[in-house]
ChimeraX commands (.cxc) that place a marker at each C-alpha (Angstrom):
marker #1 position 125.14,106.52,71.08 radius 0.5
marker #1 position 123.89,109.84,71.61 radius 0.5
marker #1 position 120.99,109.78,74.67 radius 0.5
marker #1 position 120.67,105.78,73.82 radius 0.5
marker #1 position 120.18,103.41,76.68 radius 0.5
marker #1 position 121.46,99.89,76.35 radius 0.5
marker #1 position 121.65,96.80,78.00 radius 0.5
marker #1 position 124.89,94.77,78.65 radius 0.5
marker #1 position 126.13,91.79,79.43 radius 0.5
marker #1 position 129.62,92.24,81.30 radius 0.5
marker #1 position 132.22,89.66,81.38 radius 0.5
marker #1 position 132.37,86.24,83.59 radius 0.5
marker #1 position 132.42,87.47,87.29 radius 0.5
marker #1 position 133.31,90.94,86.45 radius 0.5
marker #1 position 132.70,93.44,89.09 radius 0.5
marker #1 position 130.51,96.90,88.69 radius 0.5
marker #1 position 133.54,98.82,88.94 radius 0.5
marker #1 position 135.57,97.16,86.40 radius 0.5
marker #1 position 133.13,97.36,84.03 radius 0.5
marker #1 position 132.77,101.18,84.80 radius 0.5
marker #1 position 136.36,101.44,84.27 radius 0.5
marker #1 position 136.25,99.55,80.94 radius 0.5
marker #1 position 133.49,101.88,79.59 radius 0.5
marker #1 position 135.61,104.93,80.73 radius 0.5
marker #1 position 138.77,103.65,79.04 radius 0.5
marker #1 position 136.51,103.44,75.64 radius 0.5
marker #1 position 135.10,106.66,76.21 radius 0.5
marker #1 position 138.16,108.42,77.83 radius 0.5
marker #1 position 136.10,111.98,77.30 radius 0.5
marker #1 position 132.80,110.93,79.09 radius 0.5
marker #1 position 131.90,112.29,82.36 radius 0.5
marker #1 position 130.69,109.48,84.76 radius 0.5
marker #1 position 127.62,109.82,86.49 radius 0.5
marker #1 position 127.56,108.32,89.87 radius 0.5
marker #1 position 124.08,108.63,91.23 radius 0.5
marker #1 position 121.28,106.01,90.71 radius 0.5
marker #1 position 118.36,107.99,89.57 radius 0.5
marker #1 position 117.68,108.63,86.05 radius 0.5
marker #1 position 119.21,111.36,84.68 radius 0.5
marker #1 position 117.13,114.58,84.06 radius 0.5
marker #1 position 116.36,116.14,80.93 radius 0.5
marker #1 position 119.21,118.73,81.08 radius 0.5
marker #1 position 121.65,116.10,81.10 radius 0.5
marker #1 position 119.89,114.55,77.48 radius 0.5
marker #1 position 120.14,117.96,76.14 radius 0.5
marker #1 position 123.89,118.86,77.36 radius 0.5
marker #1 position 126.88,119.03,74.86 radius 0.5
marker #1 position 129.12,117.18,77.14 radius 0.5
marker #1 position 129.25,113.73,76.87 radius 0.5
marker #1 position 128.42,111.53,80.05 radius 0.5
marker #1 position 128.10,107.92,80.77 radius 0.5
marker #1 position 125.26,106.66,83.27 radius 0.5
marker #1 position 126.06,102.81,84.66 radius 0.5
marker #1 position 123.25,100.86,86.66 radius 0.5
marker #1 position 122.96,97.46,87.70 radius 0.5
marker #1 position 119.61,97.60,87.06 radius 0.5
marker #1 position 116.27,99.63,85.96 radius 0.5
marker #1 position 115.45,102.85,87.82 radius 0.5
marker #1 position 112.93,102.26,90.57 radius 0.5
marker #1 position 111.16,104.62,92.96 radius 0.5
marker #1 position 109.72,104.34,96.05 radius 0.5
marker #1 position 107.27,107.02,97.35 radius 0.5
marker #1 position 105.13,107.30,101.00 radius 0.5
marker #1 position 101.57,106.46,100.69 radius 0.5
marker #1 position 99.51,109.09,102.21 radius 0.5
marker #1 position 96.75,107.06,103.57 radius 0.5
marker #1 position 98.95,103.73,105.18 radius 0.5
marker #1 position 101.55,104.76,107.69 radius 0.5
marker #1 position 105.16,104.03,106.92 radius 0.5
marker #1 position 103.30,101.91,103.45 radius 0.5
marker #1 position 105.36,102.58,100.06 radius 0.5
marker #1 position 104.11,102.76,96.28 radius 0.5
marker #1 position 106.51,100.75,93.82 radius 0.5
marker #1 position 107.30,102.47,90.63 radius 0.5
marker #1 position 108.42,99.72,88.30 radius 0.5
marker #1 position 110.47,100.24,85.14 radius 0.5
marker #1 position 110.20,97.45,82.33 radius 0.5
marker #1 position 112.79,97.99,79.55 radius 0.5
marker #1 position 112.05,96.67,75.89 radius 0.5
marker #1 position 115.03,95.98,73.76 radius 0.5
marker #1 position 115.40,96.18,70.15 radius 0.5
marker #1 position 115.94,92.56,69.97 radius 0.5
marker #1 position 114.96,89.43,72.53 radius 0.5
marker #1 position 117.48,87.82,75.09 radius 0.5
marker #1 position 119.66,86.00,74.88 radius 0.5
marker #1 position 121.38,86.68,72.06 radius 0.5
marker #1 position 125.15,86.86,70.77 radius 0.5
marker #1 position 125.34,90.23,71.19 radius 0.5
marker #1 position 126.65,91.90,74.33 radius 0.5
marker #1 position 125.07,94.89,73.82 radius 0.5
marker #1 position 121.21,95.40,73.60 radius 0.5
marker #1 position 119.56,98.63,72.76 radius 0.5
marker #1 position 116.65,99.82,74.59 radius 0.5
marker #1 position 113.71,100.63,72.27 radius 0.5
marker #1 position 111.55,101.98,75.21 radius 0.5
marker #1 position 111.11,102.08,78.66 radius 0.5
marker #1 position 107.29,101.34,80.72 radius 0.5
marker #1 position 106.80,102.42,84.13 radius 0.5
marker #1 position 103.96,101.21,85.98 radius 0.5
marker #1 position 103.37,102.23,89.80 radius 0.5
marker #1 position 102.28,99.36,92.48 radius 0.5
marker #1 position 100.35,100.44,95.35 radius 0.5
marker #1 position 101.51,98.90,98.66 radius 0.5
marker #1 position 98.44,96.34,98.30 radius 0.5
marker #1 position 99.86,95.06,95.27 radius 0.5
marker #1 position 102.89,95.48,96.06 radius 0.5
marker #1 position 101.83,93.31,99.32 radius 0.5
marker #1 position 100.16,90.60,96.86 radius 0.5
marker #1 position 103.23,90.40,94.18 radius 0.5
marker #1 position 105.75,89.89,97.30 radius 0.5
marker #1 position 103.59,87.04,98.60 radius 0.5
marker #1 position 102.95,85.33,95.33 radius 0.5
marker #1 position 106.98,85.38,94.77 radius 0.5
marker #1 position 107.37,83.91,98.16 radius 0.5
marker #1 position 105.17,81.51,98.13 radius 0.5
marker #1 position 106.33,80.31,94.87 radius 0.5
marker #1 position 110.11,80.09,96.31 radius 0.5
marker #1 position 109.00,78.00,99.07 radius 0.5
marker #1 position 107.30,75.59,96.48 radius 0.5
marker #1 position 110.19,75.15,94.91 radius 0.5
marker #1 position 112.71,74.58,97.52 radius 0.5
marker #1 position 110.17,72.26,99.38 radius 0.5
marker #1 position 110.26,70.44,95.73 radius 0.5
marker #1 position 113.90,70.17,95.52 radius 0.5
marker #1 position 114.21,69.15,99.00 radius 0.5
marker #1 position 111.70,66.27,98.37 radius 0.5
marker #1 position 113.07,65.04,95.17 radius 0.5
marker #1 position 117.04,65.35,96.84 radius 0.5
marker #1 position 117.79,67.99,94.09 radius 0.5
marker #1 position 119.57,70.11,96.77 radius 0.5
marker #1 position 123.24,69.22,98.00 radius 0.5
marker #1 position 122.18,70.45,101.51 radius 0.5
marker #1 position 118.80,71.82,102.94 radius 0.5
marker #1 position 120.37,75.22,103.74 radius 0.5
marker #1 position 118.23,77.13,101.39 radius 0.5
marker #1 position 115.20,75.60,102.42 radius 0.5
marker #1 position 115.90,76.21,106.36 radius 0.5
marker #1 position 117.11,79.71,105.37 radius 0.5
marker #1 position 113.71,80.46,103.67 radius 0.5
marker #1 position 111.61,78.99,106.21 radius 0.5
marker #1 position 113.59,80.84,108.78 radius 0.5
marker #1 position 113.03,84.38,106.86 radius 0.5
marker #1 position 109.41,83.72,106.27 radius 0.5
marker #1 position 108.45,82.68,109.64 radius 0.5
marker #1 position 110.75,85.10,111.45 radius 0.5
marker #1 position 109.45,87.96,109.57 radius 0.5
marker #1 position 105.40,87.04,110.01 radius 0.5
marker #1 position 106.10,86.78,113.87 radius 0.5
marker #1 position 108.13,90.03,114.10 radius 0.5
marker #1 position 104.77,91.79,112.79 radius 0.5
marker #1 position 104.92,91.20,109.03 radius 0.5
marker #1 position 101.37,89.54,109.18 radius 0.5
marker #1 position 100.11,92.32,111.93 radius 0.5
marker #1 position 101.40,94.67,109.54 radius 0.5
marker #1 position 99.32,93.39,106.38 radius 0.5
marker #1 position 96.33,93.01,108.70 radius 0.5
marker #1 position 96.58,96.58,110.38 radius 0.5
marker #1 position 97.13,98.24,106.97 radius 0.5
marker #1 position 94.72,96.29,104.68 radius 0.5
marker #1 position 91.96,94.34,106.75 radius 0.5
marker #1 position 90.97,97.29,109.12 radius 0.5
marker #1 position 87.19,98.75,108.40 radius 0.5
marker #1 position 88.68,102.06,107.81 radius 0.5
marker #1 position 90.71,100.71,104.49 radius 0.5
marker #1 position 87.78,98.79,103.23 radius 0.5
marker #1 position 85.42,101.20,103.37 radius 0.5
marker #1 position 87.78,103.94,101.94 radius 0.5
marker #1 position 88.88,101.58,99.33 radius 0.5
marker #1 position 86.10,99.73,97.59 radius 0.5
marker #1 position 87.63,99.13,94.63 radius 0.5
marker #1 position 90.27,96.95,96.27 radius 0.5
marker #1 position 87.82,94.29,97.53 radius 0.5
marker #1 position 89.02,91.54,94.95 radius 0.5
marker #1 position 92.91,92.44,95.93 radius 0.5
marker #1 position 92.20,92.49,99.82 radius 0.5
marker #1 position 90.76,88.95,99.22 radius 0.5
marker #1 position 93.50,87.99,97.15 radius 0.5
marker #1 position 95.82,89.00,99.49 radius 0.5
marker #1 position 94.20,87.14,102.36 radius 0.5
marker #1 position 94.16,84.02,100.47 radius 0.5
marker #1 position 97.88,84.13,99.97 radius 0.5
marker #1 position 98.33,84.53,103.31 radius 0.5
marker #1 position 96.44,81.46,104.28 radius 0.5
marker #1 position 98.12,79.78,101.31 radius 0.5
marker #1 position 101.61,80.39,102.80 radius 0.5
marker #1 position 100.63,79.20,106.23 radius 0.5
marker #1 position 99.66,75.87,104.25 radius 0.5
marker #1 position 102.92,75.59,102.41 radius 0.5
marker #1 position 104.95,76.38,105.28 radius 0.5
marker #1 position 103.17,73.81,107.37 radius 0.5
marker #1 position 104.09,71.08,104.69 radius 0.5
marker #1 position 107.57,72.93,104.41 radius 0.5
marker #1 position 108.31,72.14,108.05 radius 0.5
marker #1 position 107.23,68.56,107.72 radius 0.5
marker #1 position 109.55,68.36,104.79 radius 0.5
marker #1 position 112.28,69.94,106.82 radius 0.5
marker #1 position 112.00,67.53,110.13 radius 0.5
marker #1 position 112.55,64.29,107.81 radius 0.5
marker #1 position 115.95,65.77,106.50 radius 0.5
marker #1 position 117.19,68.25,109.07 radius 0.5
marker #1 position 120.59,66.93,110.58 radius 0.5
marker #1 position 120.72,66.35,114.20 radius 0.5
marker #1 position 122.85,69.83,114.55 radius 0.5
marker #1 position 120.04,71.92,113.52 radius 0.5
marker #1 position 117.25,70.26,115.36 radius 0.5
marker #1 position 117.15,73.29,117.84 radius 0.5
marker #1 position 116.63,75.60,114.91 radius 0.5
marker #1 position 113.79,73.56,113.60 radius 0.5
marker #1 position 111.85,72.95,116.92 radius 0.5
marker #1 position 112.33,77.16,117.04 radius 0.5
marker #1 position 110.51,77.59,113.69 radius 0.5
marker #1 position 107.70,75.01,114.65 radius 0.5
marker #1 position 106.89,76.96,117.66 radius 0.5
marker #1 position 107.62,80.17,115.77 radius 0.5
marker #1 position 104.76,78.69,113.15 radius 0.5
marker #1 position 102.23,78.08,115.85 radius 0.5
marker #1 position 102.85,81.85,116.97 radius 0.5
marker #1 position 101.93,82.94,113.01 radius 0.5
marker #1 position 98.79,80.74,112.71 radius 0.5
marker #1 position 97.62,81.88,115.80 radius 0.5
marker #1 position 97.78,85.63,114.66 radius 0.5
marker #1 position 96.20,84.69,111.40 radius 0.5
marker #1 position 93.29,83.20,113.35 radius 0.5
marker #1 position 93.99,79.62,111.98 radius 0.5
marker link #1:1,2 radius 0.2
marker link #1:2,3 radius 0.2
marker link #1:3,4 radius 0.2
marker link #1:4,5 radius 0.2
marker link #1:5,6 radius 0.2
marker link #1:6,7 radius 0.2
marker link #1:7,8 radius 0.2
marker link #1:8,9 radius 0.2
marker link #1:9,10 radius 0.2
marker link #1:10,11 radius 0.2
marker link #1:11,12 radius 0.2
marker link #1:12,13 radius 0.2
marker link #1:13,14 radius 0.2
marker link #1:14,15 radius 0.2
marker link #1:15,16 radius 0.2
marker link #1:16,17 radius 0.2
marker link #1:17,18 radius 0.2
marker link #1:18,19 radius 0.2
marker link #1:19,20 radius 0.2
marker link #1:20,21 radius 0.2
marker link #1:21,22 radius 0.2
marker link #1:22,23 radius 0.2
marker link #1:23,24 radius 0.2
marker link #1:24,25 radius 0.2
marker link #1:25,26 radius 0.2
marker link #1:26,27 radius 0.2
marker link #1:27,28 radius 0.2
marker link #1:28,29 radius 0.2
marker link #1:29,30 radius 0.2
marker link #1:30,31 radius 0.2
marker link #1:31,32 radius 0.2
marker link #1:32,33 radius 0.2
marker link #1:33,34 radius 0.2
marker link #1:34,35 radius 0.2
marker link #1:35,36 radius 0.2
marker link #1:36,37 radius 0.2
marker link #1:37,38 radius 0.2
marker link #1:38,39 radius 0.2
marker link #1:39,40 radius 0.2
marker link #1:40,41 radius 0.2
marker link #1:41,42 radius 0.2
marker link #1:42,43 radius 0.2
marker link #1:43,44 radius 0.2
marker link #1:44,45 radius 0.2
marker link #1:45,46 radius 0.2
marker link #1:46,47 radius 0.2
marker link #1:47,48 radius 0.2
marker link #1:48,49 radius 0.2
marker link #1:49,50 radius 0.2
marker link #1:50,51 radius 0.2
marker link #1:51,52 radius 0.2
marker link #1:52,53 radius 0.2
marker link #1:53,54 radius 0.2
marker link #1:54,55 radius 0.2
marker link #1:55,56 radius 0.2
marker link #1:56,57 radius 0.2
marker link #1:57,58 radius 0.2
marker link #1:58,59 radius 0.2
marker link #1:59,60 radius 0.2
marker link #1:60,61 radius 0.2
marker link #1:61,62 radius 0.2
marker link #1:62,63 radius 0.2
marker link #1:63,64 radius 0.2
marker link #1:64,65 radius 0.2
marker link #1:65,66 radius 0.2
marker link #1:66,67 radius 0.2
marker link #1:67,68 radius 0.2
marker link #1:68,69 radius 0.2
marker link #1:69,70 radius 0.2
marker link #1:70,71 radius 0.2
marker link #1:71,72 radius 0.2
marker link #1:72,73 radius 0.2
marker link #1:73,74 radius 0.2
marker link #1:74,75 radius 0.2
marker link #1:75,76 radius 0.2
marker link #1:76,77 radius 0.2
marker link #1:77,78 radius 0.2
marker link #1:78,79 radius 0.2
marker link #1:79,80 radius 0.2
marker link #1:80,81 radius 0.2
marker link #1:81,82 radius 0.2
marker link #1:82,83 radius 0.2
marker link #1:83,84 radius 0.2
marker link #1:84,85 radius 0.2
marker link #1:85,86 radius 0.2
marker link #1:86,87 radius 0.2
marker link #1:87,88 radius 0.2
marker link #1:88,89 radius 0.2
marker link #1:89,90 radius 0.2
marker link #1:90,91 radius 0.2
marker link #1:91,92 radius 0.2
marker link #1:92,93 radius 0.2
marker link #1:93,94 radius 0.2
marker link #1:94,95 radius 0.2
marker link #1:95,96 radius 0.2
marker link #1:96,97 radius 0.2
marker link #1:97,98 radius 0.2
marker link #1:98,99 radius 0.2
marker link #1:99,100 radius 0.2
marker link #1:100,101 radius 0.2
marker link #1:101,102 radius 0.2
marker link #1:102,103 radius 0.2
marker link #1:103,104 radius 0.2
marker link #1:104,105 radius 0.2
marker link #1:105,106 radius 0.2
marker link #1:106,107 radius 0.2
marker link #1:107,108 radius 0.2
marker link #1:108,109 radius 0.2
marker link #1:109,110 radius 0.2
marker link #1:110,111 radius 0.2
marker link #1:111,112 radius 0.2
marker link #1:112,113 radius 0.2
marker link #1:113,114 radius 0.2
marker link #1:114,115 radius 0.2
marker link #1:115,116 radius 0.2
marker link #1:116,117 radius 0.2
marker link #1:117,118 radius 0.2
marker link #1:118,119 radius 0.2
marker link #1:119,120 radius 0.2
marker link #1:120,121 radius 0.2
marker link #1:121,122 radius 0.2
marker link #1:122,123 radius 0.2
marker link #1:123,124 radius 0.2
marker link #1:124,125 radius 0.2
marker link #1:125,126 radius 0.2
marker link #1:126,127 radius 0.2
marker link #1:127,128 radius 0.2
marker link #1:128,129 radius 0.2
marker link #1:129,130 radius 0.2
marker link #1:130,131 radius 0.2
marker link #1:131,132 radius 0.2
marker link #1:132,133 radius 0.2
marker link #1:133,134 radius 0.2
marker link #1:134,135 radius 0.2
marker link #1:135,136 radius 0.2
marker link #1:136,137 radius 0.2
marker link #1:137,138 radius 0.2
marker link #1:138,139 radius 0.2
marker link #1:139,140 radius 0.2
marker link #1:140,141 radius 0.2
marker link #1:141,142 radius 0.2
marker link #1:142,143 radius 0.2
marker link #1:143,144 radius 0.2
marker link #1:144,145 radius 0.2
marker link #1:145,146 radius 0.2
marker link #1:146,147 radius 0.2
marker link #1:147,148 radius 0.2
marker link #1:148,149 radius 0.2
marker link #1:149,150 radius 0.2
marker link #1:150,151 radius 0.2
marker link #1:151,152 radius 0.2
marker link #1:152,153 radius 0.2
marker link #1:153,154 radius 0.2
marker link #1:154,155 radius 0.2
marker link #1:155,156 radius 0.2
marker link #1:156,157 radius 0.2
marker link #1:157,158 radius 0.2
marker link #1:158,159 radius 0.2
marker link #1:159,160 radius 0.2
marker link #1:160,161 radius 0.2
marker link #1:161,162 radius 0.2
marker link #1:162,163 radius 0.2
marker link #1:163,164 radius 0.2
marker link #1:164,165 radius 0.2
marker link #1:165,166 radius 0.2
marker link #1:166,167 radius 0.2
marker link #1:167,168 radius 0.2
marker link #1:168,169 radius 0.2
marker link #1:169,170 radius 0.2
marker link #1:170,171 radius 0.2
marker link #1:171,172 radius 0.2
marker link #1:172,173 radius 0.2
marker link #1:173,174 radius 0.2
marker link #1:174,175 radius 0.2
marker link #1:175,176 radius 0.2
marker link #1:176,177 radius 0.2
marker link #1:177,178 radius 0.2
marker link #1:178,179 radius 0.2
marker link #1:179,180 radius 0.2
marker link #1:180,181 radius 0.2
marker link #1:181,182 radius 0.2
marker link #1:182,183 radius 0.2
marker link #1:183,184 radius 0.2
marker link #1:184,185 radius 0.2
marker link #1:185,186 radius 0.2
marker link #1:186,187 radius 0.2
marker link #1:187,188 radius 0.2
marker link #1:188,189 radius 0.2
marker link #1:189,190 radius 0.2
marker link #1:190,191 radius 0.2
marker link #1:191,192 radius 0.2
marker link #1:192,193 radius 0.2
marker link #1:193,194 radius 0.2
marker link #1:194,195 radius 0.2
marker link #1:195,196 radius 0.2
marker link #1:196,197 radius 0.2
marker link #1:197,198 radius 0.2
marker link #1:198,199 radius 0.2
marker link #1:199,200 radius 0.2
marker link #1:200,201 radius 0.2
marker link #1:201,202 radius 0.2
marker link #1:202,203 radius 0.2
marker link #1:203,204 radius 0.2
marker link #1:204,205 radius 0.2
marker link #1:205,206 radius 0.2
marker link #1:206,207 radius 0.2
marker link #1:207,208 radius 0.2
marker link #1:208,209 radius 0.2
marker link #1:209,210 radius 0.2
marker link #1:210,211 radius 0.2
marker link #1:211,212 radius 0.2
marker link #1:212,213 radius 0.2
marker link #1:213,214 radius 0.2
marker link #1:214,215 radius 0.2
marker link #1:215,216 radius 0.2
marker link #1:216,217 radius 0.2
marker link #1:217,218 radius 0.2
marker link #1:218,219 radius 0.2
marker link #1:219,220 radius 0.2
marker link #1:220,221 radius 0.2
marker link #1:221,222 radius 0.2
marker link #1:222,223 radius 0.2
marker link #1:223,224 radius 0.2
view
């Protein structure tokens, strides 16, 4: 296992600390590396036995130079020697691929994922597949609250201003896509609130009214 990387499926309900201790019991001479970053080359060349355990592939965030407080996201994809799921609990990593996403690309993906999550929850609520409506309530509240507390404005100030559009002509299609997703999200939220109103229990009516009021503020900030 020299300088090799594996994806491991732990025991059911096994905590990370328990898994780490189990690995150290199997490799009693190993040094446990505690940091979350990928080990540097000196570790790979060292004679000492080291074990580095993380719960997900390494990721990195770097500040963009042209957008205040915007982040580039470094995404790591692990390619395994065999497909999942499998009988084994250990799957060797064949190679890793790192892709850097710009703040605009990241914003698009965040909205795409959130819109899909909203659609799924609304559908489950409509077809009575969920025991209670709390997941939908929480999702509606999270999206609307974020939007009225600067989320929408942050996107508009970052990507829809003339300065960004002129300086990044290559991002024209992506800017259009982001705008479409924002408008699409408003439509999904409006439909979701209508579904929510039909099933919301009496004690949650005040929260529902707050969501409706906040949604109108959100629509206004979008220019709808």
